[in-house]
C-alpha positions in Angstrom: 0.0 0.0 0.0 2.8 2.3 0.7 3.9 1.9 -2.9 0.4 2.7 -4.0 0.4 5.8 -1.8 3.7 6.8 -3.2 2.3 6.4 -6.6 -0.8 8.3 -5.7 1.3 11.0 -4.1 3.6 11.3 -7.0 0.9 11.0 -9.6 -1.1 13.7 -7.7 1.7 16.2 -8.0 2.2 15.2 -11.6 -1.5 15.7 -12.2 -1.5 19.0 -10.4 1.3 20.4 -12.6 -0.7 20.0 -15.8 -3.8 21.3 -14.0 -1.8 24.2 -12.7 -0.6 25.0 -16.3 -4.2 24.7 -17.6 -5.5 26.9 -14.8 -2.7 29.4 -15.5 -3.5 29.4 -19.3 -7.2 29.8 -18.4 -6.4 32.7 -16.1 -4.3 34.4 -18.7 -7.0 33.8 -21.3 -9.7 35.3 -19.0 -7.5 38.4 -18.3 -6.8 38.7 -22.0 -10.5 38.4 -22.8 -11.4 41.0 -20.2 -8.9 43.4 -21.6 -10.2 42.7 -25.1 -13.8 43.3 -24.0 -12.7 46.5 -22.2 -10.9 47.8 -25.4 -14.0 46.8 -27.4 -16.3 48.7 -25.0 -14.0 51.8 -25.1 -13.9 51.6 -28.9 -17.6 51.3 -29.2 -18.1 54.2 -26.7 -15.7 56.4 -28.8 -17.6 55.4 -32.0 -20.9 56.2 -30.4 -19.6 59.6 -29.2 -18.4 60.3 -32.7 -21.8 59.4 -34.2 -23.5 61.7 -31.6 -21.2 64.5 -32.5 -21.7 63.9 -36.2 -25.5 63.8 -35.7 -25.4 67.2 -34.0 -23.3 68.7 -36.7 -25.6 67.4 -39.4 -28.7 68.6 -37.6 -27.1 72.1 -37.3 -26.3 72.0 -41.1 -29.8 71.0 -41.9 -31.1 73.9 -39.7 -28.8 76.3 -41.4 -29.7 74.9 -44.8 -33.4 75.3 -44.0 -32.8 78.9 -42.9 -31.0 79.6 -46.2 -33.8 78.0 -48.2 -36.4 80.1 -46.5 -34.4 83.3 -47.1 -33.8 82.4 -50.8 -37.5 81.5 -51.2 -38.5 84.8 -49.7 -36.1 86.6 -52.0 -37.4 84.7 -54.9 -41.0 85.6 -54.1 -40.0 89.2 -53.7 -38.2 89.2 -57.1 -41.2 87.5 -58.8 -43.4 90.2 -57.4 -41.1 92.9 -58.6 -40.8 91.2 -62.0 -44.5 91.1 -62.4 -44.7 94.8 -61.6 -42.0 95.6 -64.1 -43.7 93.5 -66.8 -47.0 95.3 -66.2 -45.1 98.7 -66.4 -43.3 97.5 -69.6 -46.7 96.7 -71.2 -48.1 100.1 -70.2 -45.0 101.9 -71.5 -45.1 99.9 -74.8 -48.7 100.9 -75.2 -47.9 104.5 -74.5 -45.0 104.3 -77.0 -47.3 102.8 -79.6 -49.8 105.6 -79.0 -47.1 108.3 -79.3 -45.8 106.7 -82.5 -49.3 106.8 -84.0 -49.5 110.5 -83.0 -46.1 111.3 -84.5 -46.9 109.5 -87.7 -49.4 112.2 -88.4 -46.8 114.9 -88.3 -44.2 115.8 -90.8 -40.7 114.8 -89.8 -37.9 117.5 -90.4 -35.2 116.6 -92.9 -32.4 117.0 -90.4 -31.9 116.9 -86.7 -30.6 120.5 -86.7 -34.1 121.8 -87.3 -35.3 120.3 -84.1 -35.0 122.5 -81.0 -35.2 120.7 -77.7 -35.7 122.7 -74.5 -33.2 122.2 -71.6 -36.3 121.4 -69.6 -36.7 118.1 -71.5 -33.0 117.2 -71.4 -32.8 117.6 -67.6 -36.3 116.6 -66.4 -35.2 116.3 -62.8 -34.1 119.9 -62.5 -36.8 122.4 -61.8 -36.6 125.4 -64.0 -38.5 127.8 -61.7 -37.6 128.5 -58.1 -39.4 126.3 -55.6 -41.1 128.1 -52.7 -41.2 126.2 -49.4 -44.7 125.3 -48.2 -45.2 126.4 -44.6 -47.4 124.5 -42.2 -49.4 127.6 -41.3 -50.6 128.1 -44.9 -51.5 124.5 -45.3 -53.5 124.0 -42.2 -55.6 127.1 -42.0 -59.3 126.4 -41.5 
């Protein structure tokens, strides 16, 4: 029996050595896996923070783009209104020109431009030829 105990004792330490190596490998693997999982969580957290930051930047750009769109649309609408007014004025002026041409067609045209005398009043329509008297409030509002 003592030989069997010796065998059991020696075989027990022999068995413990491989188990100890397996346990050590397992412990190292667990530590490695934990570090890998920690790095993965950190990487995922950084990626998530980057996405949140990118989202806020894109939302700000969308807001600014919408503001520009509204401003451009308002400007476009104003220009369309002005364009319509100018078209109407153009039509009225074309009609006036047509009427004036019909009136002028009834008159004789001089043979040269030297025969035509044009008053300075027509060349400078914005200048008033007679002195302007100021209007006083007392004259305007007498009852």
